[in-house]
N, C-alpha and C positions, 0 to 999 in steps of 0.2 A: 589400633589401626597402624600405628607407626611400626610395631613389631611385625605385622604382616607384610608391610611394605619392605622392611629390611630383609625379612626372610625371602621374599620373592626376588629382591635384588641380588641377594647372595646366591640364590638358586640360579638365576640368569648368568651371573658371573662364573659360577662353577661349570655350568653347561658350556658356556663360551670357551672357557679354558680347556675343557675336555675336547671339544670339537677342534680347537686350534692344535692341541697336542696330537690328536688323531691325524689331522691333515699333515702335520710335520712328519709323523711316523710313516704315513703313506708315501711321502716324497722319498724317504730313505729306503723303503722296501721295493720301490719300482725297479724292476730289472731292466726294462726297456724305457729308458729315460728320454723323453722328447727334448729335453733341454741340453743334452750332451752333444758335443761336436765330434762326429766320427772321424773327421780329418785329424783332429788333435789326438783322439784315442788311438788311431792307427799309427801316427808318428811315435807315440809313446810305446805302443806294442812292438813296432819295428826295432826301436832301441833295445827293448827288453828281450825280444826274440833273438837279436844278434848276439847279445851277451850270454844268453842261456841256451842257445842252439835249439830253439823250438820253432815250430811253425805257428802261424796265426790262424785262428778259427773265428770267422765272423758269424755270429748268430743273429739272424735278421728276424724280427718279429715285433710284437707289441703287447701291451697289457690287455688289450681287447681279445687276444688270441688264446682260445682254450687249449689248443694243441701246444702252444708255446709254454703254457703253465704245466701241462702234462709232461712235456719234455724236461723242463727244469726240475720238476719233482722227481721224475724217473732218474735223472742223473744224480741228483742230490741223495736219493735213497739207495743208490748202487755204488758201494765203496770202490769196486774194481774200476768202473767207468770213471768215477770222479777222480780217482788217483791217477789213472792213465792219462786222462785229459789234462790234469794239472802238471804232470811230469813231462808232457810232450807238446802242449799247446799254450799259447797266450790267447785267451778268449776275450773277444770284444762283442758286447751286445749292442746291436744297432737298431734303433727304434724305427718302426714304420707304422704310422698312425695318422689319424686326421690332424692331430696337433703338429706333427712334423713327419713328412714322408721321406726326408733325407734324399730327395731326388737327385741332387747334384752329386752326392757321394755315391749313391747306388748306380748312377749312370755309367760308371766305369766298369761295371760287372755285367754278366749276362742277365737277361730278363728273369725275374723271379716269378714262377708259376703259382706259388702258394707259400703259406707261412705255417710254421717257422721254416727257415731255409739257412743252409750253411754255405759259406764260401771258404775254401782253404787257400791261404796265402803262404808263400815262402817267407823265410826269415826277413827278407828285404821288402816284403809287402807285395811282391809280384803274384798275380792271380795264377792259381794252379787248377782249381776244381770247383764246380758248382754241384751242390748236393741237396736234392729235395728230401726232406725228412719223412715224407710219406712212404718212401722206400725203406725206412727204418722202423716202421710201425708194425705192431702185432696186436690184433684185436682192437681194443680201445685204449691201447698204450703203446709202448715201444718194445723192441726186442734187444736185449742186452748183447746177444751174439752179433746181431747186425750192426749195432752201434760200435761195438769194439772192433769188429772187422773193418768198418769204415775208418775209424780212428787209426788203427794199425796200418792200414794201407796208405794213409796220407801223413803219418808222422815221419820225422826224419829218422833214417836208419842209423842207430847208434852203434859204434864199434865196441 
């Protein structure tokens, strides 16, 4: 009886450790983190954008948003877009979810009709453009040509 009790106890401890480890891993893999402060992230981005002569791209969405995940995967799987984005923009993911709608931060920008949504800011954080990502879709995914065209239109022109 004692061996069964010890076995069950070890099983419960192992399962608990696994669940805790999974929850911790999930926290680090969230791309739209409701605990982040977008005001702090923007200040950091402005400092970096000023030094690197890049514009800032706010990516607004949430973990609940299937199209947000499709867009992230599309960009991650497309080397040309991923490279162009990293060479020309500082990207900030801003969470919009039940946990945190970031209403105070988002109030300084135009109304968002759907998610995901992009705002392009200049190196100093000044608002330049609002972009619905629905216009960049193709079928049940995205268009590399449309995304690259959008990014090229709004990146700083380098000499």
